[in-house]
Every structure is written in C-alpha cells, then in structure tokens.
N, C-alpha and C positions, 0 to 999 in steps of 0.2 A: 526438715532443716536444710538438707542438701539442696532441695528444690528452691528454697527461699534464697540461699546463697547464690545459686545459679542465676535466679531472676535478678538479684542485686548486682551481680557481676555484669550481666547482659545490659542492664540499665546504665551502669557506669560506663561501659564501653560505648554504648550508643550516644551518651552525653558527650564523651570525649571526641567521638567522630563528628558530632554536630558542631562542637566548638572549633575543631580543626577545619571544617568545611566553611564555617561562617566567614564572610568577607571582612577585611579590615575596615575600620572606620576611615573616612576620608582623611582625617588628620594623620592617622598611622600610615596610610598609604603614601601620603605626600612626604612624610618624614623618611620613609624607606627609599624614596626615589631621589632625595636631595643629595647633592655632591658638591663639595667645596674644592675649587681648583685655584692654584696659585702659579703665576709666572714671575720669574725673578732672574735678572742678569746679575750674577754675584761678583763680577769683576775679579775673578780668582781669589775671592775672599778679602780683597783690599777695600777698605771703607773710604768715606769722604776725607778722612785724615791720612789716607794712603798707608795706613797700618794694616798688616795682615792679621786678621782675627776671624778664623772660621767659626769660632764659637758664637760670635755675634750673628752670623748667618743662620746658624742652627736655632738660635733663640727667636729670630724673626719668623722662621718657618714654623716652629712649634707654637708660638703665640698666635699665628694666623689661623690655626685650627684646620689647615688644609688637609684634604684627603689625598689629593694627587698634586704633585708639584713639578713644574718644568723649569729647569735651571739652565742658564746659558753662561758661557765663559768659565767652564769647570776644568781645572787641571787634574791630570793624573801623572804624578812623577815628572811633571813637565820641566820645571826649572827652579832656580833659586828663588824666583819671585814668590813661589808658593811652598818653599822649603822641600820641594820634590815629594810632597804629600799626595797620596791618592785621595783627592778631595771628595770624589763621588762616594767612595766606600766609607770614608770617615763620616760624612753626613748621614748616610744611610744607617750606619751602626749607631751613631749618636741618637738618631731620632727613632730607631726601631722600625724602619720602613724598607720595603722592597725597592730594588734598584735596577734601572736599565741605563746603559751608558752608550753614547755614540761619539767615537773619536773622529774628528774631522781633520786634525793634524795628528800624525802618527809617526814620530821620529825615532831613530835609533837611540838606544841607551847611551849614557855618557861613559859607561865603562862596560867591559865584557861581563855578560851574565846579569846585568842590571835590567830593570823594568823598562819597557818602552815608554817614551815620553809622549804623552797624549794630551790633547786639548779639544774640548767639544762641549756637548750638552748632556744633561742627565734628566731622568725622570725618577722621582721618588713617589712611592705609593703605599698607602695603608692596606690596600687590597692586593691580592696575588697578581703578579705579572705572568701571563700565560705564554707570551711570545714577544720578542723585541728584535728590531733590526734597524740599522742606520743606512740611509741612502745618501751618497754624495751628490750634491746639487751642481748644476752647470756653472761654469765661470768663464764666459766668453771673452772677458777682458783680462783673464789670468790673475784675478784677485785672490784673496785668501780663500782657501777651500772651505765651503760651508756644507751643512748637511741637514737632513730631516730624520730625526729619531722617532720611530714609531713603536709603541708598546700596546699590545692588547691586554686589557686589565679586566679581571673578573670582579665587577662591582655588584655584590649581592645577587649573583646569578645572571646579571646582564654584562655582556662583553662590550666594553667601551674601548675605542681606539684613541689613544692619546698620542698626539703629534707635537713635537717640540723642535723649533728651528731658531736660527740666528742668521739673518740675511746680511749680505755684504754691505758695508757702510760707505764705501767710496764710489760706487758706480750704480746708477739707476738701471743701466743696461743689464747688469748682472742681477740686480734684484728682480727685474721683470722676468728674466729667464728662470730664475729660481722660483718665483711665484707661480709661473706657468707649470713648472715641474711639480710643485706641491699641489696645484689644482688638479692635475691628472691623478695623483695619488688619492686625493679626496673623492674624486669622481668614481674611483674603482673600489672604494672602501667597503660599502655595503653594511657598515656598522654605525651606530651613534659615534660621532667623531668630534673630538675637541682638539683644536690647534692653538697652541700657545707659543709665545716667543717674542724676541726682540727683532722687529722687522726693519729697524733702522729707517723708517719712513712714516710720515704722518698720514692721517686717515684719508685725505683728499687725493693722495698720489695714485698713479695708475697701478703700481704694484700692490697697494693695499686694496683698492677697489676691485682688482682682478680676483682677490680672494673673497671679499665681502659680497660679491655677486652670488656666490654659492653659500657662504657662511654668514651667521649672525654675529655681529660685533656686540659682545655683551655690554661693553661700556655704553655704546649708543642706545642699547635697549633699556638699560636700567641704571646706568651710572649717573652721578650727579656732579656737575661742574665740568672743568676742562679735562680732567684725567691725566694731567701732565706727569710724566715719569722720569724725564731726563732734562738736565742732570740734577743730582740730588741737592746741590748747593743753591741752584736757582732753576727750579723746574719750569721749562718753557716749551717742551715738546711731548707729544703723546706718541711713543714709538713701541710700546710694549702692549701686547694684546692677548685677550682670551676670545677665540672665535669658535662657534659651535655649528654643527650641522642641523639640518631641518629635523624638527621633532624634539629637540632639546630645548627646554624652557629656560627663561631668564628670571632669576629671583632677585639678585642684588649684585652690585659690583662696586668695589672701592679700591683706592690707592692707599697703601699703607705707608705710614711715616717711618722715618729712620735714616740712619747714616752708615749702615753696615756695608753698603756698596755705593757705586756712583749712579745706580739706577734705583728707582723706587719700585717695589713689587706691586702687582695687580692681583687682587683676589676677586673671584666670582663664585657665587652660589648658583648652581644650575639644577634643573630637574630633568632626570632621564626619562625617555619615553617608555 
C-alpha cells in the first residue's frame, strides 16, 4: 500500500513538472506579451468647456483599458486653476495605479510650510515601477522648462523603459534641441523603450523625424486615418505620439474621442519582445 502511494505521488509530481515545462500556446504567449499604452495631455484637468473636472480624465483613462499611461500638463499643488490639488496622486489613487512624476516647473509654496507648486508630466502604471527619474531638457531660447520623465516598469518579468515628454510649443529651435537630448537617452537605454508625449510638432517636422529615425511611430505602423489629436473642438494636427524601440511590435493604434481635455488621447496596443 505504501509503495502504491509512493508510485502515485511520483507520477503526480512528474505530471505537474511536465505541465510546468510545457511551452505556452502561441495564443497564450502573444497575450502575455501584449501591452496597452496611452498618451494624454490632460490640460490640468480642464476640458473643452474649460471646466475643471479631474474625474472626467480618470474615466477616460479607465475606459481606455491602458496598462501604462503618459500624462502631460499635470499640476501638483500648482495654482487655483487646479484647486491646488495634487493631480498626479489623485489620479493614481482613483485608478489604483503606480505613479511616477516629473516636475518641470517647481515653485515655492504660496505659504510657509505648504507644498511646493509643481507642473509637469506623470506616468501611471498597472505594473510596478522599479525606478524613475526626470531629466530637464535644454531650452536654448529660454522657453518654458520641459523635461523627460523615465520610468523602468516590470511588465510580467520584462523591464520596459517608459519615457514621457512635452516639448516646447513656441520654438522649433528648442524642440530640435530637446529631441536631440531625448534621442541620446534612447540610444543609451538598452531596454525595450516606449516614448510617449505631446511633441507639439507634426510628423513631417525635423524634430519628429529626428526621433522616428530610431523609433517606430505606432500610428504610422497600424493607425487608420489622419490621427489628429489637437484641438479637441476641431482636430487638425497630429502632435501626440506613441513611439517604440526596435523589437516592439505594433498591434493597433487609435485616437479616443472625448472632451475631457483640449487634446485627444492616443492609445496603442504593442507587443513586447
């Protein structure tokens, strides 16, 4: 009886080991590598009606089904225009996502002991953020300070570098300098890399082509139509992008409708290497 039980236990163990070692089906493997990314300039929560409503932004993000989100124009205790709310933390808490924040403007508080007044970009992620840092970008014409927020994210065991930026809107000279600085960061990444953001430039411009020489424009790869994202009342420009490094596959890309901001968000489903 004891020997029979031992043989039965051994057979069960060998079966479990065999199942564990068996390769996933192609469908299961493809599903495990899929990642949905969203980029969205939220205009500090002010919609097309110019009303502040951060909950509308949260609903857009939730309904998009995005795994990782790059947000631009995000306030943290910045001013009365956003009720001095920490918008980055509010959205992360509301959506149950991990947060990385990059302050490009970092001003003194309005009163002693208050929070610093910050304005910049944020990354929200369903997956753990391993490391994050913000790099201030060059501004040779002394325009508004811009930055590149980088977050290393553990996506099912693969470390993905998520980059989020918002380039200067008044000067191509500054955008070119900023694009060059970003290109150097991408060159040194060594990881599967996704760059999202409001580049304030259309696809044929030198600053965008400087980035798409190295990166794949997901909209050009799989998007349908013109992909216009600005402005929300009369979309006529494509200035918001999801760009990916070599080895990352393109599955789908679409522009989401809505009036929660003055920009429309871009969603892309990609495949990790």
